[in-house]
C-alpha positions in Angstrom: -39.0 -39.9 45.2 -38.2 -36.6 44.1 -35.5 -36.0 47.3 -32.4 -38.2 47.3 -30.3 -38.2 50.0 -26.4 -37.2 49.8 -25.2 -40.4 50.6 -27.2 -42.0 48.2 -26.0 -39.8 45.4 -22.4 -40.5 46.3 -23.0 -44.3 45.9 -25.0 -43.7 42.6 -22.1 -41.7 41.5 -19.2 -43.8 42.9 -21.0 -47.4 41.6 -21.3 -45.6 38.3 -17.7 -44.8 38.0 -16.1 -47.9 39.3 -18.8 -49.9 36.7 -17.0 -47.6 33.9 -13.5 -47.8 35.2 -13.4 -51.7 35.7 -15.0 -51.9 31.9 -12.1 -49.7 30.6 -9.6 -52.3 30.3 -11.5 -54.1 27.8 -11.1 -51.2 25.3 -6.9 -52.1 25.7 -4.9 -54.3 24.4 -4.2 -57.5 26.4 -0.7 -56.9 26.9 -1.4 -53.5 27.8 -4.1 -54.3 30.5 -1.7 -56.9 31.5 1.0 -54.5 32.0 -1.4 -52.4 34.2 -0.2 -51.4 38.0 -1.7 -54.3 40.3 -3.9 -51.3 42.0 -5.3 -50.2 38.6 -8.4 -51.9 37.4 -6.6 -54.4 34.9 -8.9 -57.7 34.4 -10.6 -58.3 31.0 -13.9 -60.3 29.9 -12.7 -63.9 29.7 -13.5 -65.1 26.5 -15.2 -68.6 25.7 -14.0 -71.6 23.5 -16.6 -70.3 20.7 -15.3 -66.8 21.0 -11.4 -67.0 20.6 -11.0 -70.7 19.5 -9.2 -73.1 21.3 -9.6 -77.0 22.5 -12.5 -78.9 24.1 -11.8 -82.5 26.2 -14.5 -84.4 27.2 -12.7 -87.3 29.8 -14.1 -90.0 31.3 -13.0 -91.2 35.0 -12.5 -95.1 35.5 -14.5 -95.0 38.3 -15.3 -98.7 38.4 -11.1 -99.5 38.8 -11.1 -97.5 41.7 -14.4 -99.3 43.1 -12.5 -102.8 42.3 -9.0 -101.3 44.0 -11.3 -100.6 47.1 -12.6 -104.4 47.1 -9.5 -105.3 46.7 -8.7 -103.8 49.9 -11.5 -104.7 51.5 -9.9 -108.4 51.1 -7.1 -107.5 52.4 -8.4 -106.3 55.6 -10.8 -109.3 55.7 -7.5 -111.2 55.4 -6.0 -109.0 58.6 -8.7 -109.3 60.9 -8.6 -113.2 60.6 -5.0 -113.0 61.7 -5.3 -111.3 65.1 -2.6 -111.4 68.0 -4.3 -113.9 69.9 -4.1 -116.5 67.1 -5.0 -117.3 63.2 -8.7 -118.4 62.4 -8.8 -120.5 59.8 -10.9 -119.7 56.5 -11.5 -120.5 53.2 -12.8 -119.5 50.0 -11.9 -115.7 50.7 -12.8 -114.1 47.1 -14.0 -111.0 45.5 -18.0 -111.5 44.3 -20.2 -109.0 42.5 -20.0 -105.8 44.5 -18.6 -107.4 47.4 -16.2 -110.1 49.3 -17.1 -113.7 50.7 -15.1 -116.1 53.3 -15.9 -119.3 54.7 -14.9 -120.0 58.1 -13.4 -123.5 58.6 -14.0 -124.4 62.2 -17.8 -123.5 63.8 -16.5 -123.1 67.0 -14.7 -119.9 65.7 -17.7 -118.6 64.0 -18.7 -116.2 66.9 -15.2 -114.5 67.1 -14.7 -114.1 63.6 -18.4 -112.5 63.3 -16.9 -109.7 66.1 -13.7 -109.3 64.2 -15.1 -108.8 60.7 -17.8 -107.0 61.9 -14.9 -104.1 63.8 -13.0 -104.2 60.6 -15.4 -103.9 58.1 -18.0 -101.3 59.8 -20.2 -99.2 57.5 -20.2 -102.1 54.9 -23.4 -104.0 54.6 -22.9 -107.5 57.0 -24.4 -110.9 56.0 -23.9 -114.5 57.8 -25.4 -118.0 57.0 -23.7 -120.3 58.8 -20.0 -120.2 58.5 -20.1 -118.3 55.6 -19.9 -113.8 55.8 -20.5 -111.9 52.8 -19.3 -108.1 52.9 -20.9 -105.4 50.5 -20.6 -101.7 50.4 -23.6 -99.9 50.9 -25.2 -98.3 48.1 -24.4 -94.7 50.0 -21.0 -96.0 50.3 -20.4 -96.6 46.7 -21.9 -93.4 45.7 -19.4 -91.4 47.9 -16.5 -93.7 46.6 -17.7 -92.6 43.1 -17.9 -89.0 43.8 -14.8 -88.8 45.8 -12.5 -90.5 42.9 -14.4 -88.1 40.1 -13.7 -84.9 42.4 -10.2 -86.1 43.4 -9.5 -86.4 39.6 -11.1 -83.1 39.0 -8.7 -81.2 41.5 -5.5 -83.0 40.0 -6.6 -82.2 36.6 -7.2 -78.5 37.6 -3.8 -78.0 39.4 -2.0 -79.6 36.3 -3.3 -77.4 33.9 -3.0 -74.6 36.3 0.8 -75.4 36.5 1.2 -75.1 32.8 0.1 -71.6 33.3 -2.6 -71.6 30.4 -5.0 -68.5 30.7 -8.8 -68.9 31.8 -9.4 -72.9 31.3 -12.9 -73.8 32.1 -12.7 -77.3 34.3 -16.0 -78.8 35.4 -17.7 -82.2 36.4 -20.4 -83.3 34.0 -22.6 -85.9 34.7 -21.7 -89.3 37.3 -18.0 -89.9 36.3 -17.0 -87.1 33.2 -15.0 -83.9 33.0 -15.3 -81.3 30.5 -12.0 -79.1 29.9 -12.1 -76.3 27.9 -8.9 -74.8 27.0 -9.2 -71.3 25.1 -6.4 -70.5 22.6 -5.1 -73.6 22.7 -4.6 -75.2 19.0 -3.0 -78.3 19.3 -4.1 -80.1 22.5 -1.8 -83.3 22.5 0.6 -82.0 25.2 -2.6 -81.3 27.5 -3.9 -84.6 26.9 -0.3 -86.1 27.8 0.1 -84.3 30.8 -3.5 -84.8 32.0 -3.9 -88.4 31.2 -0.8 -89.7 32.7 -1.3 -91.4 36.2 1.7 -90.4 37.7 1.5 -93.1 40.4 5.2 -93.0 41.5 6.8 -95.9 43.8 10.4 -96.9 45.1 11.2 -100.6 45.0 14.5 -102.7 45.6 15.2 -104.8 42.5 15.7 -108.7 43.0 19.3 -109.4 42.6 18.6 -113.0 42.9 17.6 -112.8 39.1 20.0 -113.5 36.7 19.9 -111.8 33.2 18.9 -115.0 31.7 16.4 -115.6 34.1 14.4 -112.0 33.0 15.5 -112.6 29.7 13.2 -115.8 29.7 10.7 -113.9 31.9 11.5 -116.3 34.8 11.5 -114.5 38.2 11.0 -115.5 41.6 7.8 -115.1 43.6 6.9 -111.4 44.8 9.3 -110.1 41.7 7.6 -109.0 38.8 9.2 -107.7 35.3 9.0 -103.7 34.6 9.9 -102.3 31.2 12.4 -99.2 31.5 10.9 -96.0 30.5 14.0 -94.9 28.7 16.6 -97.5 28.1 16.4 -100.0 25.0 18.0 -103.3 25.0 20.0 -104.7 22.0 17.1 -106.3 20.7 15.5 -102.5 20.0 12.8 -103.3 23.1 12.5 -101.6 26.3 15.2 -103.1 28.9 13.3 -105.2 31.5 14.5 -104.9 35.5 13.2 -107.5 38.1 11.5 -105.5 40.5 10.2 -106.5 43.8 6.4 -106.2 44.3 6.5 -104.8 48.1 6.7 -100.9 48.1 9.5 -99.1 50.0 8.2 -95.7 49.8 5.1 -94.4 48.0 5.4 -91.3 45.9 2.0 -89.9 47.9 4.1 -88.3 50.3 6.2 -86.5 48.0 5.6 -82.4 48.9 7.4 -81.1 46.0 9.5 -81.7 42.8 11.4 -79.3 40.6 13.5 -79.6 37.3 17.0 -78.8 37.9 20.3 -79.5 36.1 23.1 -81.9 37.7 26.4 -82.0 36.1 25.1 -80.4 32.9 22.1 -82.8 32.8 18.4 -82.5 33.3 17.4 -84.1 36.5 14.5 -84.1 38.9 14.8 -83.3 42.6 12.0 -84.3 44.9 11.3 -83.9 48.7 9.0 -85.7 51.0 6.9 -84.7 53.9 7.9 -85.8 57.5 6.6 -89.4 57.3 8.1 -90.0 53.6 11.7 -88.9 54.7 11.8 -91.4 57.7 10.3 -94.1 55.6 13.0 -93.1 52.7 15.8 -92.6 55.4 15.0 -96.1 57.1 14.5 -98.0 53.6 17.8 -96.4 52.2 19.7 -97.0 55.6 19.1 -100.5 55.6 19.4 -101.5 52.1 23.3 -99.4 51.5 24.7 -100.8 48.4 21.6 -102.2 46.8 19.9 -101.3 43.6 16.5 -100.1 43.5 14.1 -98.7 41.3 11.9 -95.6 40.7 8.7 -96.9 39.4 6.4 -94.6 37.6 3.2 -95.9 36.2 5.0 -99.4 35.9 7.9 -98.6 34.3 11.2 -97.6 35.4 12.0 -94.4 35.3 15.7 -95.1 37.1 17.5 -97.4 38.9 20.3 -96.2 40.7 22.6 -97.9 43.8 21.8 -97.0 47.2 25.4 -95.3 47.7 24.5 -94.0 51.7 21.6 -93.5 53.4 19.3 -90.6 52.4 17.7 -89.2 55.4 17.0 -85.7 54.5 14.0 -86.3 52.6 15.7 -85.0 49.5 16.6 -87.3 46.0 17.3 -86.9 42.7 15.8 -88.8 39.9 18.2 -89.1 37.3 17.6 -90.6 33.4 17.2 -90.0 29.8 15.8 -86.8 30.5 15.3 -83.5 28.2 14.7 -80.2 29.5 11.2 -80.5 28.7 10.1 -83.7 30.1 12.1 -83.1 33.6 9.5 -80.4 33.6 6.7 -82.5 32.8 7.4 -85.3 35.3 8.1 -82.7 38.0 4.8 -81.2 37.5 3.1 -84.5 37.4 4.6 -85.5 40.4 3.8 -81.8 42.3 0.0 -82.0 41.3 -0.3 -86.0 42.9 -1.2 -89.3 41.0 -4.3 -89.8 39.6 -6.6 -92.1 41.3 -7.6 -94.1 38.1 -6.9 -94.1 34.6 -8.6 -91.3 32.4 -10.4 -91.9 28.9 -10.7 -89.2 26.4 -14.1 -89.5 24.8 -14.6 -86.6 22.7 -11.9 -84.0 21.4 -12.7 -80.9 19.3 -10.6 -78.0 18.5 -12.3 -74.7 17.1 -10.2 -72.2 15.2 -9.6 -68.8 16.2 -11.6 -67.5 12.5 -14.6 -69.0 13.9 -14.2 -67.3 17.4 -13.6 -64.3 15.1 -16.8 -64.4 13.2 -18.8 -64.8 16.3 -17.4 -61.7 18.0 -17.9 -59.9 15.2 -21.3 -60.7 14.4 -22.5 -60.2 18.2 -20.9 -56.7 17.8 -22.6 -55.8 15.0 -25.9 -57.4 16.8 -25.2 -55.4 19.8 -24.4 -52.3 17.8 -27.8 -52.3 15.9 -29.4 -53.2 19.0 -27.9 -50.2 20.7 -28.1 -47.6 18.2 -32.4 -48.7 17.6 -32.9 -48.3 21.4 -31.3 -45.1 21.4 -32.9 -43.9 18.7 -36.2 -44.8 19.8 -36.1 -43.6 23.5 -34.7 -40.0 22.3 -37.7 -39.9 19.5 -40.3 -40.8 22.3 -39.3 -39.5 25.5 -37.0 -36.3 24.2 -34.8 -35.1 27.0 -36.1 -38.3 29.5 -35.2 -40.4 26.4 -31.6 -39.2 26.9 -31.2 -39.4 30.4 -32.2 -43.3 30.0 -29.6 -43.5 27.2 -27.0 -42.1 29.2 -27.8 -44.7 31.8 -27.6 -47.3 29.3 -24.1 -47.1 28.7 -23.6 -47.0 31.9 -25.5 -50.0 32.2 -23.4 -52.2 29.6 -20.4 -50.5 31.5 -21.5 -52.2 34.2 -21.9 -55.5 32.8 -18.6 -55.6 31.0 -17.3 -54.4 34.5 -19.1 -57.2 36.9 -17.9 -59.9 33.9 -14.2 -58.6 34.2 -13.6 -58.8 38.2 -15.9 -62.0 38.3 -13.6 -63.3 35.3 -17.3 -65.1 34.0 -16.4 -66.9 30.8 -18.2 -64.4 27.8 -19.8 -67.1 25.5 -21.6 -66.7 22.0 -25.0 -67.0 24.3 -23.6 -64.4 26.8 -23.3 -62.0 23.8 -27.3 -63.1 23.1 -27.6 -62.3 27.1 -26.3 -58.6 26.7 -28.4 -58.0 23.6 -31.3 -59.0 25.2 -30.3 -57.0 28.0 -30.0 -53.6 25.6 -33.7 -53.9 25.4 -34.9 -54.9 28.8 -32.6 -52.3 30.3 -34.8 -49.7 29.2 -37.9 -51.3 29.8 -38.1 -49.6 33.5 -37.7 -46.0 32.0 -40.5 -46.9 29.5 -42.9 -48.0 32.5 -41.8 -45.0 34.7 -42.1 -42.1 31.7 -45.1 -43.8 30.6 -46.7 -43.2 34.1 -45.3 -39.4 34.7 -47.1 -39.0 31.3 -50.4 -40.3 32.6 -50.1 -38.4 35.6 -49.2 -34.9 33.8 -52.1 -35.4 31.7 -54.7 -35.9 34.8 -53.4 -32.1 35.9 -50.4 -33.2 38.6 -47.6 -30.7 38.6 -44.2 -31.5 37.3 -42.7 -32.8 40.8 -46.3 -34.6 42.2 -46.2 -36.7 38.1 -42.6 -37.5 39.0 -43.0 -38.4 42.1 -46.3 -40.5 41.3 -44.7 -42.1 38.3 -41.4 -43.6 40.1 -44.0 -44.9 42.9 -46.5 -46.6 41.1 -44.2 -48.0 38.9 -41.8 -49.1 41.2 -43.5 -52.6 42.1 -44.5 -53.3 38.6 -40.7 -52.9 37.6 -39.5 -54.9 40.8 -42.0 -57.7 40.1 -41.0 -58.4 36.4 -37.2 -57.8 36.7 -37.5 -60.4 39.7 -39.2 -63.3 37.8 -36.7 -62.9 35.2 -34.1 -63.1 37.7 -35.4 -66.1 38.8 -35.8 -67.8 35.7 -31.9 -66.4 35.1 -30.5 -68.3 38.4 -32.7 -71.7 37.6 -31.3 -71.5 34.1 -27.5 -71.2 35.7 -28.0 -73.6 38.3 -29.7 -76.6 36.2 -28.0 -75.6 33.1 -24.7 -76.5 31.4 -22.1 -74.8 28.9 -23.8 -72.5 26.4 -26.9 -72.4 28.9 -25.3 -71.1 31.8 -23.2 -68.4 29.7 -26.9 -66.9 28.6 -27.8 -67.1 32.3 -24.8 -65.2 33.8 -25.1 -61.9 31.2 -29.1 -62.1 31.6 -28.8 -61.8 35.5 -26.1 -59.7 35.6 -27.9 -57.4 33.0 -31.2 -57.6 35.1 -29.1 -56.5 38.1 -27.1 -53.7 36.4 -30.3 -52.4 34.5 -32.4 -52.1 37.9 -29.6 -49.9 39.3 -29.1 -47.6 35.8 -32.8 -47.5 35.4 -33.9 -46.7 38.7 -31.3 -45.1 40.5 -29.2 -43.8 38.1 -31.9 -42.1 35.7 -34.2 -41.0 38.6 -30.9 -39.3 40.1 -30.8 -37.3 36.6 -34.1 -36.6 36.2 -34.6 -35.1 39.9 -31.4 -32.9 39.8 -32.7 -31.5 36.3 -36.1 -30.9 37.8 -34.9 -29.0 41.1 -32.0 -27.0 38.8 -34.7 -26.1 36.2 -38.2 -26.1 37.8 -40.3 -26.4 34.7 -44.0 -25.7 34.6 -44.1 -28.8 32.3 -42.3 -31.8 32.0 -40.8 -32.2 28.2 -42.0 -35.9 27.7 
């Protein structure tokens, strides 16, 4: 144990230097750290909501709406299945029931053929038949997968929208079955964020019904297959939004959009958009067949623009014009780029944390760290002398390594995380205490300095590993099963255990062995 290979010496020194280097940006102002060249360490520890203030949003995903849409699609699949090329099968009572759909075949002779067609069209569903009546339901596994997929898709779209805003260090995570937690450090007024997050942004293109007169529209009388939709920005003489007769059939869906950007056309803010190859083909075909006709661009059941198709639009590119401001055009393009939410969202909880509370928490945490650090340093110096100084040097490297790892991993530091660091300060020298006490015992037993140090490290090593490994397992379990503050504590605790093992066993041993081989003392000053 008193011989350390040269490559190990180089590795220990390199890791220590890297820890100090990556921790250094935390001593600089954020503007200065961001201005450093990309090849230099420049990342800083991300402060949580409780340390720098900000906004806390708890969002509920309306998964039941998505299941309802899936069941409506199931009814459409049943209807299509019973209208095959070989001839329509007569049926009645096609309707939704609780968590499923039912249909009754009119003629007994068609039951066998209908069963085959329905089984083929609804593979994976639970299928029951009672004479001429069929009941089709999604399995429990299928329903769970639907729910999970809707929440995950909503979470991803929320993440995209927030990332587009350029906010620093947002924390977005799933909570429970159907909720999403969004923490936005540094955001004092979350209303703009809520407006962007909560908007479904489902865009579709429809033709307007030219057969509906203004009197019909004013009286709410429109032909079948047409609905009245309000304008998003136009106000009529009565002070209410202008209503448009919109055909329900969708010409092109916004799902095929691949890009949207705010731009200026004729001095007015507009939004340019671009379809993928499939959307471009559909949009081109639709505009080619309807030249000279008005069509509506509908966003979340509101008409945002209703231009006339002057000529076929074949390139897959288009412009959405309206009464946009520069800011509203930017928001709309952001929503379209990030995609439509599968279901509406509800904000069930909202909190704003002021920066003053975070500053107080940082100040209190810093005082606790300093007091703990000074107490440990003084104790180690008084009790173990020169070897205590070596342990204190390793302790400072350990703290730098914790900051370095938090910075590189961009782990969020919270108030419980500071508690984990304070705890780590005390635990970091625990391994040194075990080793030094063992060395003392061996020296009292009459061993030479080299033999005492060798025996001290060898015999304390297994105890140190066992103690730190059990604590690390506890920290990992806290991170896996915990959430929020518990995870913050688990992260710093686990990182601190790993770095303290390195600093206490490797770095301290390197310093003591180097001193021993250089000074060759008769008695160890411990």
